[in-house]
C-alpha positions in Angstrom: 1.4 32.7 -1.4 -0.3 30.0 0.7 1.6 27.0 2.0 -0.1 23.6 2.2 1.9 21.2 4.4 0.0 18.2 2.9 -1.8 17.6 -0.4 -5.4 18.2 0.4 -7.3 18.6 -2.9 -10.6 20.0 -1.5 -8.8 22.7 0.6 -6.6 23.6 -2.3 -9.6 23.9 -4.7 -11.5 26.0 -2.2 -8.5 28.4 -1.9 -8.3 28.7 -5.7 -12.0 29.3 -6.2 -12.0 32.0 -3.5 -8.9 34.0 -4.7 -9.2 33.2 -8.5 -5.5 33.9 -9.2 -2.3 33.4 -7.3 0.3 31.0 -6.2 0.3 28.2 -3.7 3.0 25.8 -2.5 2.2 22.2 -1.7 4.7 19.9 0.1 6.1 17.3 -2.3 4.6 19.0 -5.3 6.1 22.5 -5.2 4.8 25.7 -6.5 1.4 25.7 -8.3 0.0 28.7 -10.1 -3.7 29.3 -10.7 -5.5 32.0 -12.8 -9.3 32.5 -13.2 -9.9 29.7 -10.7 -8.0 27.1 -12.7 -4.6 25.6 -12.1 -2.0 26.2 -14.8 0.1 23.2 -16.0 3.8 24.0 -15.6 5.9 23.7 -18.8 8.5 21.4 -17.2 7.2 19.3 -14.3 7.2 15.8 -12.9 4.4 13.4 -13.8 3.0 13.6 -10.2 2.6 17.4 -10.5 0.8 17.1 -13.9 -1.5 14.5 -12.4 -2.2 16.7 -9.4 -3.0 19.7 -11.6 -5.4 17.6 -13.7 -7.1 16.2 -10.6 -7.5 19.7 -9.1 -8.9 21.1 -12.4 -11.4 18.2 -12.6 -12.5 18.8 -9.0 -13.0 22.5 -9.8 -15.1 21.6 -12.9 -17.2 19.1 -10.9 -17.9 21.7 -8.2 -18.8 24.4 -10.7 -21.2 22.1 -12.5 -22.8 21.1 -9.2 -23.3 24.8 -8.4 -25.0 25.4 -11.8 -27.4 22.5 -11.3 -28.4 23.6 -7.8 
């Protein structure tokens, strides 16, 4: 489990893309799980957490589409 003291989307996405599956903890958001390089939406969570997961997954998609083009 990696701990992020601040919400830094690019660093979090980089970690998820390298390790592909695992768990991270982000201050103010809590525990986030990822599998196959994508973040999983928790069943019960606050709107801020859902928005962060959507943002992280969008960032992962954008980076993977850039890699396919290049």
